[in-house]
N, C-alpha and C positions, 0 to 999 in steps of 0.2 A: 507943440509936440510934432516931431518929424517922423515920418515913416520911411524906413530904408527898405528897399526891395533887393532881395538877393537874386543873382542870376542863376536860374536852374542849371544843374550840372550838365544837361544835354545840350545847352547852348555854348558851353565852354569848349573852344577848340584850340589846338596849337596852330596859330595863324601862319607860322613859318612852313609848316607841313601843308596846310590847306592852300597856300598861295603858290606852292612850287608847281611849275607847269606839268611835271610828270605825274602829279596827283590829279590834275584837272583834265589831262588829255593823254589818251593812250593811242599809240599807233604801232602798226606792224607792217612789214613788207615781206611778202612770200611770193614764190613762183609756182603756182599750181600746175603749170605746163610751160613748154618752150614758147608758147604763143601768148602767154598772159602773165603779167606781173600785177600783183594785187597789193594795194595799200589800204589797210583797214583802219578806220578812225572811230574813236569812241570818246565822248566827253564833250568839253567845251572848246570850241575854236574861236578865239578872240585875239585881241592885240597881244596879250601876254603869252599865249600858247602857239601863236602862228608859227614862230620859228621851229618849234617841234615838228609841226606838220611840214614846213618847208624842207627841212633836212631830210626827212623820210621820203617825201615825194620826189625831190630832186634825185635822191639815191635810186628810187624806183625807175626814174627815166633813164638812168645810166645802164639799164639792162638791155639785152638785145631783143626782148619781146616786142612784137609789134603792137600789142594792146596793153595799155596801162589802165587799170580799173581802180578808181578810188571809191571805196565803200563808205559812204556817209550815213548809212542807215542807223547807226548807233550814236549819232551826234545829238547832244542835248542843247547846244547853243551854237549858232553859226553866225559870226559877225563879218563885217566888211574886211577885216584883216584876213579871214579865211578865203574870201572871194579873190582877194589880191594874190594870195598864194596859188590859187587855181589858175588865175590868169597868167601869172609868171610861169607856172609849170607848162601851160599850153604853149607859151612862147618858146619854151626850151625843148619841145618835142623834136625827136629826130625826124628826118624826112619820111621814113617808113613806119612811123608810130602814130597811134591814135590814143586819145584820152577819153575815157568814158566814166561817168559818174553814176553811182547807185545812190539814189535819194530816198526820201520817205518822210523824214521828220518835217513838220511844218516850218521850223526855223530855217532849214536848208531850202526847201522848195520855195518859200516865199522870197528869200533873198535872190535866188536865181531868177524867179519870175520878174522881180522888180528890176534886175540888172540885165535882162534879156537883150536889150538893145546894144549893150557894150560888152556883154560877156555871155555869149550863147554857148552852151555845152551839150554834148550828146549825153542824155540821161536815160537811166533805166529804173524800173520800179523794184527789181530784185537782182541779187548777185547771179543767180542762175541765168536770168535773161541777159545780163551783161556779158557773160562769158560764153554764151551759147554758140555763137557763130565763129568764135575764135579757135575752137578746137580742131 
């Protein structure tokens, strides 16, 4: 006699929708002032979603603002692909631009800590602190 197990309905997902990068990572770019461009990031930053972040962040660097703040405080996963995007963005900074990160989640802080020898970034604990001296 065999026993069949049914999958509970709460485990059934539409894989096509769940796997779409836009469902796993949300980004937005705003200019709260002439001095600051803000790139807010929420969700999972991994190999699959890194291009979403790359497009938004490179767009943010195209502004005239001297300070580009990347708010990673709502990131739930941060992999090496995300670190590569940040390193690429830093290499594309204009001569009069700075890149500053708002951290907080352990997944972000830990990767930045481990990569500090090759990828040192200016970090802040809150968005308010990140834009405080830019105004």
